[in-house]
Structures are given as structure tokens and as C-alpha cells.
C-alpha positions as CSV (number, residue, x, y, z in Angstrom):
1,M,-2.2,-4.4,-18.8
2,S,-3.4,-7.9,-18.0
3,S,-3.8,-8.9,-14.5
4,P,-0.7,-10.4,-12.8
5,L,-0.7,-14.1,-12.3
6,D,-1.7,-15.5,-8.9
7,L,1.3,-17.8,-8.5
8,S,2.7,-17.1,-5.0
9,G,1.9,-19.1,-2.0
10,P,2.9,-18.7,1.6
11,E,6.5,-19.7,0.8
12,E,6.6,-16.8,-1.6
13,R,5.5,-14.5,1.1
14,G,8.0,-15.8,3.6
15,E,10.5,-13.2,2.7
16,R,8.0,-10.3,2.3
17,T,8.8,-6.8,3.3
18,E,7.5,-5.1,6.4
19,A,4.5,-3.8,4.5
20,Q,1.7,-6.3,4.6
21,V,-0.1,-6.5,1.3
22,P,-3.3,-8.2,0.0
23,A,-3.7,-11.8,-1.1
24,D,-2.3,-11.2,-4.6
25,S,0.3,-9.0,-2.9
26,A,3.5,-10.6,-4.2
27,E,2.1,-10.3,-7.7
28,H,0.2,-7.0,-7.3
29,P,2.5,-4.6,-5.5
30,S,0.9,-1.3,-5.4
31,D,3.7,0.4,-3.7
32,F,7.4,-0.6,-3.4
33,E,8.1,1.3,-0.2
34,T,7.4,-0.1,3.2
35,P,6.1,2.1,6.0
36,S,9.7,2.3,7.4
37,R,10.9,3.3,3.9
38,A,8.7,6.4,3.7
39,A,5.5,4.8,2.3
40,T,4.0,8.2,2.9
41,A,5.8,11.4,2.0
42,P,7.3,13.0,5.1
43,S,6.4,16.5,5.9
44,E,8.9,18.7,4.2
45,P,9.7,22.3,4.6
46,P,8.5,24.6,1.9
47,F,11.0,24.7,-0.9
48,A,10.8,27.3,-3.7
49,A,13.2,29.2,-5.8
50,D,13.1,32.3,-7.9
51,A,15.1,30.5,-10.5
52,A,13.8,32.6,-13.4
53,E,15.8,35.6,-12.2
54,D,19.1,33.8,-11.6
55,D,20.8,31.2,-13.7
56,G,23.4,30.1,-11.2
57,F,24.3,29.4,-7.6
58,D,25.9,32.6,-6.4
59,D,26.4,33.0,-2.7
60,D,25.8,36.8,-2.5
61,D,23.0,37.8,-0.3
62,D,23.0,41.5,-1.1
63,D,19.8,42.2,0.8
64,A,17.9,40.4,3.4
65,E,14.9,40.8,1.1
66,D,16.7,38.6,-1.5
67,A,17.9,36.0,0.9
68,G,15.9,32.9,0.1
69,P,16.4,29.3,-1.1
70,E,17.8,29.2,-4.6
71,V,18.7,26.2,-6.6
72,T,19.5,25.5,-10.3
73,D,16.6,25.4,-12.7
74,E,17.0,21.6,-13.2
75,I,16.7,20.8,-9.5
76,L,13.8,23.2,-9.1
77,A,12.0,21.5,-12.0
78,A,12.7,18.1,-10.6
79,T,11.4,19.2,-7.2
80,E,8.1,20.3,-8.7
81,A,7.8,17.1,-10.6
82,L,8.4,15.1,-7.3
83,K,5.7,17.1,-5.5
84,A,3.3,16.4,-8.4
85,A,4.1,12.7,-8.4
86,E,3.5,12.4,-4.6
87,A,0.1,14.1,-5.0
88,E,-0.8,11.8,-7.9
89,D,0.2,8.7,-6.0
90,A,-1.8,9.8,-2.9
91,Q,-4.9,10.4,-5.1
92,A,-4.5,7.1,-6.8
93,A,-4.2,5.3,-3.5
94,A,-7.3,7.0,-2.2
95,E,-9.3,6.1,-5.3
96,A,-8.1,2.5,-5.3
97,G,-9.5,1.9,-1.8
98,D,-8.8,-1.2,0.2
99,E,-8.8,-4.4,-1.7
100,A,-9.3,-6.4,1.4
101,E,-13.0,-5.7,1.5
102,E,-13.1,-6.3,5.2
103,P,-13.6,-4.0,8.1
104,E,-10.6,-3.0,10.1
105,A,-9.3,-5.6,12.5
106,V,-9.0,-5.0,16.2
107,I,-5.3,-4.5,16.6
108,L,-5.2,-6.0,20.0
109,E,-4.3,-9.4,21.3
110,P,-7.5,-11.1,22.4
111,E,-7.6,-12.3,25.9
112,P,-8.2,-16.1,26.3
113,A,-11.6,-17.2,27.6
114,A,-11.9,-17.9,31.3
115,N,-12.0,-21.7,30.7
116,E,-9.2,-21.7,28.1
117,P,-6.0,-23.3,29.3
118,E,-2.7,-21.5,28.8
119,L,-1.2,-22.3,25.4
120,Q,2.4,-23.3,25.4
121,A,4.6,-25.1,22.8
122,P,6.2,-28.3,24.2
123,T,9.9,-28.4,24.6
124,T,10.0,-32.2,24.1
125,T,8.3,-34.6,21.7
126,R,6.0,-37.4,22.7
127,T,9.0,-39.8,22.8
128,G,10.8,-37.5,25.3
129,E,13.3,-36.2,22.8
130,P,14.0,-32.4,22.7
131,A,11.8,-30.5,20.2
132,E,13.5,-30.1,16.9
133,I,13.2,-26.3,17.2
134,D,13.4,-24.6,20.5
135,P,10.1,-22.8,21.2
136,D,12.2,-19.8,22.5
137,E,13.5,-19.3,19.0
138,M,10.0,-18.9,17.6
139,D,7.8,-15.9,17.5
140,P,5.4,-16.1,20.5
141,D,2.5,-14.6,18.7
142,A,2.8,-17.0,15.8
143,L,2.9,-19.9,18.3
144,K,-0.3,-18.6,19.8
145,V,-2.0,-18.7,16.4
146,V,-0.8,-22.2,15.7
147,L,-1.8,-23.6,19.1
148,R,-5.2,-22.0,19.2
149,L,-6.0,-23.4,15.7
150,H,-5.0,-26.8,17.1
151,Q,-7.2,-26.2,20.1
152,H,-10.2,-25.7,17.8
153,G,-9.5,-29.0,16.0
154,H,-7.6,-27.8,12.9
155,Q,-4.3,-28.7,11.5
156,A,-1.9,-25.8,11.7
157,Y,1.9,-25.5,11.1
158,L,4.6,-22.9,10.8
159,V,5.6,-23.0,7.2
160,G,8.1,-21.9,4.6
161,G,11.0,-19.5,5.2
162,C,10.7,-19.3,9.0
163,V,11.2,-23.1,9.3
164,R,14.1,-23.1,6.8
165,D,15.8,-20.2,8.5
166,L,15.5,-21.7,12.0
167,L,17.0,-25.0,10.9
168,L,19.9,-23.0,9.4
169,G,20.4,-21.2,12.6
170,K,19.2,-17.8,11.2
171,K,16.6,-15.4,12.6
172,P,13.5,-15.4,10.5
173,K,12.1,-12.1,9.3
174,D,8.6,-13.2,9.8
175,F,6.5,-16.3,10.6
176,D,3.7,-17.6,8.4
177,V,1.1,-20.2,9.3
178,A,-0.7,-22.8,7.1
179,T,-3.9,-24.5,8.3
180,S,-6.7,-26.8,7.3
181,A,-9.2,-24.1,8.5
182,H,-10.9,-22.1,5.9
183,P,-10.5,-18.3,6.0
184,G,-13.9,-17.8,7.5
185,E,-13.2,-20.3,10.3
186,V,-9.9,-18.5,11.1
187,R,-11.7,-15.2,11.3
188,A,-14.3,-16.8,13.7
189,I,-11.5,-17.9,16.0
190,F,-9.5,-14.6,16.2
191,R,-11.3,-11.4,16.7
192,N,-8.1,-9.6,15.8
193,C,-8.3,-11.0,12.3
194,R,-8.9,-9.5,8.9
195,L,-9.4,-11.3,5.6
196,I,-7.7,-10.0,2.6
197,G,-7.6,-10.8,-1.1
198,R,-10.3,-11.5,-3.7
199,R,-9.3,-14.6,-5.6
200,F,-7.8,-16.5,-2.7
201,R,-8.6,-15.3,0.8
202,L,-5.9,-15.0,3.4
203,A,-6.2,-14.2,7.1
204,H,-4.1,-11.6,8.8
205,V,-4.0,-11.9,12.6
206,Y,-3.0,-8.6,14.1
207,F,-1.0,-8.1,17.4
208,K,0.2,-5.1,19.3
209,G,3.0,-3.1,17.7
210,G,1.6,-3.6,14.2
211,K,2.8,-7.2,14.0
212,I,0.9,-9.4,11.5
213,V,0.8,-13.2,11.4
214,E,-0.4,-14.4,8.0
215,V,-2.6,-17.5,8.0
216,S,-3.3,-19.3,4.7
217,T,-5.4,-22.4,4.0
218,F,-3.8,-25.4,2.5
219,R,-3.8,-25.3,-1.3
220,A,-3.2,-27.8,-4.1
221,N,-1.1,-27.4,-7.2
222,P,-3.5,-27.1,-10.2
223,T,-1.0,-29.0,-12.4
224,E,-1.3,-32.0,-10.1
225,L,-5.1,-31.8,-10.3
226,E,-5.0,-32.0,-14.1
227,P,-2.1,-34.4,-14.9
228,A,-3.4,-35.2,-18.3
229,A,-3.1,-31.6,-19.5
230,G,0.0,-30.8,-17.4
231,A,2.9,-32.9,-16.4
232,A,1.8,-35.9,-18.5
233,G,1.8,-33.8,-21.7
234,A,5.3,-32.5,-20.9
235,E,6.6,-36.0,-20.4
236,E,5.4,-36.9,-23.9
237,G,7.6,-34.2,-25.3
238,Q,5.0,-31.5,-26.0
239,S,7.6,-28.8,-25.5
240,G,5.3,-26.2,-27.0
241,E,2.7,-26.6,-24.3
242,D,2.0,-23.6,-22.1
243,L,2.5,-24.5,-18.5
244,L,2.3,-21.0,-17.1
245,I,0.0,-21.1,-14.1
246,T,-2.8,-18.6,-14.2
247,H,-4.7,-19.7,-11.1
248,D,-4.1,-21.7,-8.0
249,N,-7.1,-21.0,-5.8
250,V,-8.0,-24.6,-5.0
251,F,-8.0,-25.8,-1.4
252,G,-6.0,-29.0,-0.6
253,T,-4.3,-31.1,2.0
254,A,-1.1,-30.4,3.9
255,Q,0.9,-32.6,1.7
256,Q,-0.5,-31.0,-1.5
257,D,0.3,-27.6,0.0
258,A,3.9,-28.6,0.6
259,R,4.3,-30.1,-3.0
260,R,2.8,-26.9,-4.4
261,R,5.7,-24.8,-3.2
262,D,8.7,-23.9,-5.3
263,F,11.8,-25.3,-3.6
264,T,12.3,-28.2,-1.2
265,I,13.9,-25.9,1.4
266,N,10.6,-23.9,1.4
267,G,8.4,-26.9,1.7
268,L,9.1,-27.8,5.3
269,F,6.4,-27.5,8.0
270,Y,6.8,-27.4,11.7
271,D,4.3,-28.8,14.1
272,A,4.7,-26.7,17.2
273,A,2.2,-28.8,19.1
274,E,4.3,-31.9,18.5
275,G,7.8,-30.4,18.4
276,R,8.7,-32.0,15.1
277,V,9.5,-31.0,11.5
278,I,7.2,-32.4,8.8
279,D,9.0,-33.0,5.6
280,Y,7.0,-34.2,2.6
281,V,9.5,-33.0,0.0
282,R,13.0,-34.0,1.4
283,G,13.8,-30.5,2.2
284,R,15.9,-31.5,5.2
285,R,18.3,-33.4,2.9
286,D,18.8,-30.4,0.7
287,L,19.3,-28.1,3.7
288,D,22.0,-30.5,5.0
289,E,23.6,-30.6,1.5
290,R,23.1,-26.9,1.1
291,F,21.3,-27.2,-2.2
292,I,18.4,-25.3,-3.8
293,R,16.3,-27.8,-5.7
294,T,12.8,-27.5,-7.1
295,I,10.0,-29.6,-5.9
296,G,9.3,-31.9,-8.9
297,D,10.6,-31.5,-12.4
298,P,12.6,-28.3,-12.6
299,E,11.8,-27.7,-16.3
300,I,8.1,-27.8,-15.5
301,R,8.3,-25.8,-12.3
302,M,10.3,-23.0,-13.9
303,R,7.9,-22.8,-16.9
304,E,5.0,-22.7,-14.5
305,D,6.4,-19.5,-12.9
306,P,9.6,-18.0,-14.3
307,V,9.7,-15.6,-11.3
308,R,11.1,-18.6,-9.4
309,I,14.4,-17.8,-11.2
310,L,14.7,-14.6,-9.1
311,R,13.6,-16.4,-6.0
312,A,16.3,-19.1,-6.4
313,V,18.9,-16.3,-7.0
314,R,17.8,-14.5,-3.8
315,F,17.9,-17.6,-1.7
316,A,21.3,-18.6,-3.1
317,A,22.8,-15.2,-2.3
318,K,21.1,-14.7,1.0
319,L,21.6,-18.2,2.5
320,D,25.0,-18.9,0.7
321,L,23.5,-22.1,-0.9
322,D,24.3,-23.7,-4.2
323,I,21.7,-24.2,-6.9
324,E,21.4,-27.8,-7.9
325,S,22.6,-28.5,-11.5
326,R,19.3,-29.5,-13.1
327,T,17.5,-26.6,-11.4
328,Y,20.1,-24.1,-12.7
329,A,19.8,-25.5,-16.2
330,A,16.1,-25.1,-16.1
331,M,16.6,-21.5,-14.9
332,E,18.7,-20.8,-17.9
333,G,16.1,-22.1,-20.2
334,A,13.2,-20.2,-18.5
335,V,14.9,-16.8,-18.8
336,E,13.2,-16.2,-22.1
337,D,9.8,-16.6,-20.4
338,L,10.4,-13.8,-17.9
339,P,8.7,-11.2,-20.1
340,R,5.5,-13.2,-19.9
341,C,5.3,-12.5,-16.1
342,A,3.6,-9.5,-14.7
343,P,6.1,-6.6,-14.7
344,A,5.0,-5.6,-11.2
345,R,6.0,-9.0,-9.9
346,L,9.4,-8.9,-11.6
347,L,10.1,-5.4,-10.3
348,E,9.1,-6.3,-6.7
349,E,11.3,-9.5,-6.8
350,T,14.2,-7.3,-8.2
351,F,13.7,-4.9,-5.3
352,R,13.8,-7.7,-2.8
353,L,17.2,-8.7,-4.1
354,I,18.5,-5.2,-3.6
355,R,16.8,-4.7,-0.2
356,G,18.3,-7.9,1.2
357,G,21.9,-6.7,1.4
358,V,23.0,-9.2,-1.2
359,S,22.6,-7.2,-4.4
360,A,26.2,-7.8,-5.5
361,P,26.2,-11.6,-5.6
362,A,22.5,-11.7,-6.7
363,L,23.1,-9.4,-9.7
364,K,26.2,-11.3,-10.7
365,L,24.2,-14.5,-10.8
366,L,21.4,-12.7,-12.8
367,A,24.0,-11.5,-15.2
368,A,25.4,-15.0,-15.6
369,L,21.9,-16.2,-16.4
370,D,21.6,-13.4,-19.0
371,S,18.4,-12.0,-17.3
372,L,19.5,-8.5,-16.6
373,K,18.6,-7.5,-20.2
374,I,15.0,-8.1,-19.2
375,L,15.1,-6.9,-15.6
376,L,17.5,-3.9,-15.8
377,P,18.3,-3.2,-19.4
378,P,20.5,-0.1,-18.7
379,V,22.6,-2.1,-16.3
380,D,23.0,-5.0,-18.9
381,E,24.0,-2.5,-21.6
382,Y,26.5,-0.8,-19.3
383,L,28.2,-4.1,-18.3
384,R,28.4,-5.2,-22.0
385,E,29.8,-1.9,-23.2
386,N,32.3,-1.3,-20.5
387,G,33.7,-4.8,-20.1
388,K,35.7,-5.8,-17.0
389,E,36.3,-2.3,-15.8
390,G,32.6,-1.6,-16.0
391,E,31.8,-4.8,-14.0
392,K,34.3,-3.8,-11.4
393,T,32.8,-0.3,-11.0
394,F,29.2,-1.4,-11.0
395,Y,29.6,-4.2,-8.5
396,A,31.7,-1.8,-6.3
397,F,28.5,0.3,-6.0
398,A,26.4,-2.8,-5.3
399,Q,28.8,-3.8,-2.5
400,A,28.8,-0.3,-1.0
401,L,25.0,-0.5,-1.0
402,D,25.0,-4.0,0.6
403,K,27.4,-2.8,3.3
404,R,24.9,-0.1,4.4
405,V,21.9,-2.4,4.3
406,S,23.7,-5.2,6.2
407,A,24.6,-2.6,8.9
408,G,20.9,-2.1,9.5
409,E,20.6,1.3,7.7
410,V,17.1,1.8,6.4
411,L,17.2,3.1,2.8
412,D,14.1,3.7,0.8
413,D,13.7,2.3,-2.6
414,A,14.6,5.5,-4.4
415,I,18.0,5.5,-2.7
416,L,18.5,1.8,-3.6
417,L,17.7,2.2,-7.2
418,A,19.6,5.5,-7.6
419,T,22.8,4.0,-6.1
420,L,22.8,1.2,-8.7
421,L,22.1,3.7,-11.5
422,V,24.9,6.1,-10.6
423,P,27.5,4.3,-12.7
424,I,25.2,4.5,-15.8
425,S,24.5,8.1,-15.0
426,R,28.2,8.9,-14.8
427,A,28.9,7.1,-18.0
428,Q,26.3,8.8,-20.1
429,P,25.6,12.5,-20.5
430,P,22.2,13.8,-19.4
431,V,19.6,14.8,-21.9
432,E,20.2,18.4,-22.8
433,E,16.7,19.3,-23.9
434,T,14.0,19.4,-21.2
435,Q,10.9,17.2,-21.5
436,D,7.5,17.0,-20.1
437,E,6.8,20.6,-19.4
438,G,10.4,21.6,-18.7
439,R,11.2,18.7,-16.3
440,A,15.0,18.1,-15.9
441,S,16.3,14.9,-17.3
442,V,19.1,12.5,-16.6
443,S,20.5,10.2,-19.3
444,R,18.1,8.8,-21.8
445,V,18.4,5.1,-20.8
446,I,17.6,6.0,-17.2
447,E,14.7,8.1,-18.2
448,D,13.3,5.2,-20.3
449,L,13.8,2.7,-17.5
450,L,12.0,4.9,-14.9
451,A,9.2,5.6,-17.3
452,G,8.8,1.9,-18.1
453,F,8.7,1.0,-14.4
454,V,6.0,3.6,-13.7
455,E,3.9,2.7,-16.8
456,S,4.0,-1.1,-16.8
457,A,5.4,-2.2,-13.4
458,R,3.3,0.0,-11.1
459,L,6.3,1.7,-9.6
460,P,4.9,4.8,-7.8
461,R,5.8,8.0,-9.6
462,R,7.1,9.5,-6.5
463,I,9.8,6.9,-6.3
464,A,10.8,7.4,-9.9
465,E,10.9,11.2,-9.3
466,R,12.9,10.9,-6.1
467,C,15.4,8.6,-7.9
468,R,15.7,11.1,-10.7
469,M,16.2,13.9,-8.2
470,L,18.9,12.0,-6.3
471,L,20.8,11.4,-9.5
472,L,20.6,15.1,-10.6
473,M,21.9,16.2,-7.2
474,Q,25.0,14.0,-7.5
475,R,26.3,16.5,-10.1
476,T,26.1,19.3,-7.5
477,L,27.6,17.3,-4.7
478,S,30.6,16.2,-6.8
479,G,31.3,19.9,-7.8
480,E,30.3,19.4,-11.4
481,R,27.6,22.1,-11.1
482,R,27.6,25.3,-9.1
483,R,25.4,25.5,-6.1
484,K,24.0,28.0,-3.6
485,T,25.1,26.3,-0.5
486,G,22.4,27.3,2.0
487,A,19.5,26.6,-0.4
488,F,21.0,23.3,-1.6
489,R,21.4,22.1,2.0
490,R,17.7,23.0,2.7
491,H,16.5,20.8,-0.1
492,P,14.2,18.1,1.4
493,L,16.3,15.3,-0.3
494,F,19.7,16.7,0.6
495,N,20.5,14.0,3.2
496,E,19.3,11.2,0.9
497,A,21.4,12.6,-1.9
498,L,24.4,12.8,0.4
499,A,24.0,9.2,1.4
500,V,24.1,8.2,-2.3
501,Y,27.2,10.3,-2.8
502,A,28.8,8.7,0.2
503,M,28.3,5.3,-1.4
504,T,29.7,6.7,-4.7
505,V,32.9,7.8,-2.8
506,E,33.2,4.4,-1.2
507,A,32.8,2.6,-4.5
508,T,35.1,4.8,-6.6
509,D,37.5,6.2,-3.9
510,E,37.0,9.6,-5.6
511,G,35.6,12.8,-4.2
512,R,36.4,12.0,-0.5
513,E,37.4,15.6,0.3
514,A,34.2,17.0,-1.2
515,L,32.2,14.5,0.9
516,E,34.0,15.4,4.1
517,A,33.4,19.1,3.4
518,W,29.7,18.6,2.8
519,Q,29.4,16.4,6.0
520,A,31.2,19.1,8.0
521,G,28.9,21.8,6.8
522,E,31.5,23.4,4.5
523,V,31.5,24.2,0.8
524,P,33.9,22.0,-1.3
525,P,35.6,23.9,-4.1
526,P,34.1,23.4,-7.6
527,R,35.8,20.8,-9.8
528,A,38.1,22.1,-12.6
529,G,36.0,22.7,-15.7
530,A,32.7,22.5,-13.7
531,A,29.7,24.3,-15.1
532,G,29.9,27.8,-13.7
533,G,33.3,27.3,-12.3
534,A,34.6,30.5,-13.6
535,D,32.2,32.4,-11.4
536,A,33.7,30.8,-8.4
537,E,37.1,32.2,-9.2
538,G,36.2,35.6,-10.6
539,P,34.1,38.4,-9.2
540,R,30.6,37.2,-8.4
541,R,27.7,38.4,-10.5
542,K,25.1,40.3,-8.5
543,R,21.6,39.3,-8.9
544,R,19.4,41.7,-10.8
545,R,16.1,42.5,-9.2
546,R,12.9,43.2,-11.0
547,R,11.1,46.4,-9.9
548,R,7.3,46.6,-9.3
549,R,5.1,48.4,-11.8
550,R,4.0,51.7,-10.2
551,S,0.3,52.2,-10.1
552,G,-1.8,55.3,-10.8
553,N,-0.1,58.3,-12.4
554,G,3.4,57.2,-11.6
555,S,3.8,59.4,-8.5
556,G,5.0,56.5,-6.5
557,E,2.0,56.3,-4.2
558,G,1.6,52.7,-3.1
559,G,4.5,51.6,-5.3
560,G,7.5,50.3,-3.4
561,S,11.0,50.3,-4.8
562,G,12.0,47.0,-3.3
563,A,12.5,43.7,-5.2
564,S,9.4,41.9,-6.3
565,S,8.7,38.4,-5.3
566,G,8.5,35.5,-7.7
567,S,4.8,36.0,-8.0
568,D,5.3,39.4,-9.5
569,A,7.5,38.1,-12.4
570,G,4.6,38.2,-14.9
571,E,3.6,41.8,-14.2
572,G,6.5,43.5,-16.0
């Protein structure tokens, strides 16, 4: 696939996840899980099943020799697929190597030189007025970076989302810095610094505890540097002109850097050394009026980078702001350009909506813009086919998910995606025939969605396989399928599947007794008409054991009469 476009600046990284990624990171996500969301597969207990000799979940343990983890064939197959996906992702990551092309930084805060004065942000401006933002509200490490750059004669400001959030009285997720210093100059000042990126170099300054302060050099908007071929052409009515930005790796001034950003509320700089906000784009006005407005002509800015549609939706949902009317109209017109963006960028921005605890209002706004047909086709199809009742059900799942995220619960991307796909999974039957060497399948539309994410949007296979596994396990948790209780509970993803089922119960108000039974360590009764339900009521079928082939002349020497293990199955 073609290389994703380098369109994101520091304002587009202001809301980044905990995982720090290379310079083209927002557009080149190689992994959609942060370290806290299981970026590496946790160590899991061995999990195997002799499913070939048993087609159901009976609870008889006739012999200690037979007592072992047993699950249905479909969960066994999905488990093996998950293990293969994790191994494949690990190998791909090892082969890809580190795109930063820099040696590891010293992850320690450098001690100031003996003659270096202590760096402190002022609490008042030069006129004696209080600083516009209290230094105590700012990250102390980010302040040290800004003040040290000032000390070495460079312009340096806190930028983007952190300034916006502080002015709104919210706690920023992270703090970014923009400076006139070039990347090499930044690295010369901080020994705990590492340069990343190939097309446009960024500096990551590391501190204890794994904290990273990202430092970018001021950049200019390429459309402003070439007005004759850009904005001027658009003003003359050349509606067919392609304004999609394919590069923005030109250094510029602080004002050019502010104007390059997407929305006015993200174009604010804060000079910590002076205690004042620098506003080149009238962002303070829009914050006061609680509007999201593009910097410059909204038609041009949305055509330059249609992913700004998703960013505007995220800010509107997260900050409870209104989208200015011309900006909203431009978003509606630019939806058709979303397929031209790198699929990896679209998927990452979609995950950011879900991770932020505002998926319900954000997805409603995306549905109103008619963009779900591009971002999440099965969801769009489900909403169209099921009408008002379908909308009510789907958004109930989204609200249950938001409630957990807002409460501080850490959910990995597989859980987030699986929860939103449960309504579609419940509405459509699973694929009966197995595919891909016997792998169990969920509904066709979900299979196609996950396969598309893996192939074109760089979603790690392990996340797709975990999502599939969680959806398959919902059928057992709800009582639709039989289960062998002990083995099912020992499954490595049992707790994650139970978390998804708990959100299903909250969204639908169905199955609460089964959920409470699982949580209490008990076995809920199978649902009426569930697969294998008859076995639960009648006498249980004992498991047939395969005998070992006797060696030699059949006298029995060396040949035991006990049950063979699964590895002996092919000897009969």
C-alpha cells in the first residue's frame, strides 16, 4: 500500500496514547495497543484441549488421567489462531526494527551544570499580573525542557492540546513543546534525548518513570508557501484541484507553525518564561465561545487532510464543544475524501474516539456525517437495517463501554472493538463452515472487517484474533453453547470475555443471573434451546478413551491400558 501521508503536527499528537511512536506516528501506527493495554502478550498458562475426542463440554471427570482442560472445537481453534497471530506480530516487529535510527536515550533526568541557575517558571508576568496559567498546573518536566531551551537562546513554547485543556480547566494528558531549535540542537542540549522519524525529525526527551516530552521544530504549511498552486487556485473556483497534503517537512516560524495547525483551539502557544498565552489564530475567542473552527478556509483545510473530520468529532465529544457551522459543512463535504487517507491513520483515529470514553456521542456524530460506512461498515449496515431499535441497542453498548473507560478501567483495544461489535454478532449468525485451516468464525461481516483492518490498516493480527475469540466466548457465557466449566475458566481470555459480557448485560439488561453466577464461580444453567442443552438435562455422556497400540507380539509388554494422550491420536 502507498505510504501514509505526513499530515500530523504537534497538535495532532497532543492527544496521543501512552505509547510513544515515531515521527510519522499518528499516520504510521504499527501497533494499536499501548504498553498498559498489553502491547506485549502476557505470559499465559499452557492451554490445550483434546477436542478431537470430545464434541461437547461434559463435566464428568471419570479418571484423574482424563481430567484436563477441555473446550469446544471452535474456541480451541481460535486459541491456536491467536497464538499464531501473536508469534507473527512479534516476528514482524523484530524484523521491522526501530525506525528512530538513533541509539537509546539515557532515561534519566540530567543534572544541571554547576554554574547553571535553577530553572523556575514565573508566577507573574513582567507587568506584575498573575501568569495566565499557574505553573503548578503544568508538568514540571515539560517546564524544564522549555526553560532550558530558552536558556540556550531558542524560542520554546508549550503547544497544542495541553494549552487548550489548561485554559478549559482540564488536566492535560501530556505536554508537547515547539521550538525554533533544530532537532540536532535539541539533542545537543539534552543528553536524555532521542531523535525519531525519517522525513521530519522530532526529539523525545526522556525522564524517570518512562515519561516523554516531545519537542518539535516550528514548521510551515506547504500550502502557504505555494499560494499560486494552493489557496489561490481554490479561490478561482478550481474545485477539481487536489489539495491533499503529501508532505509538510519545511521548517518555519512560530506564527507559521501556529497557522499550520488544524483548529484554532489547538493553535495556542504558552510562553512559560513570560507567563502569557500567545494567540496567532484567535483561539482564545473560540475557547470562550466554545466553538471548534478551522484555521483558515474550512473547505481547503478539510480537503488538505480529511482525517481532521475525526479529530473535530473527537474534540467536540471530549470537550463538549460545538462545531462552527462552516466547519461542519466542510466536514460533510470532505467525507467522500476519507478513503484517500491512509487506512492506518483512519483506524488509529477511530480507536482514539473509542479509547477516550466518549464513543457514544462521537459515533453518533460520525453517523450523522455519514462516515461510518467508510470507518466501520458493519456498524453502519446494522444501524440502517435495524432502525431506531438498532440505534438504541448499539449506543447502549457504547455507553456501557464509555462508563468503564471514564471510571479509569484499562481496556485493551480487542475489548473495545469486541464490545462495539457484540450487537452485530448477536444480530447475525456465525459462519457455519470453518475457514483458514479450520479456524472458527464469527459472522461474515465481522470476519471481513477484521481481515480488512489487518491487511490494509496495519491492525496487529493478535488484536483481530483476540477480538474474534472474545466474540466467540460470548456464546458460551450467555449459555447458548455448552461448556466444561473448569477448562473454560482457565482460558487465558476468560476475564476479558467476562468483562465484555458484563457490558452486554448492562447494555441489554439481559443475562444478569448468568453473569452473577460466573462472577461467583458458579455454573449458570444453559439457556433453553442452547446447543447441547439436552445433555445438561439427561444423563451425561461419558468420554470414550482411545487405547494405545500394543507393541511386539501383543503380549502386553510395555503396553499400558490407560488412556492415550492427545499426541497418540494419530497412532490408531
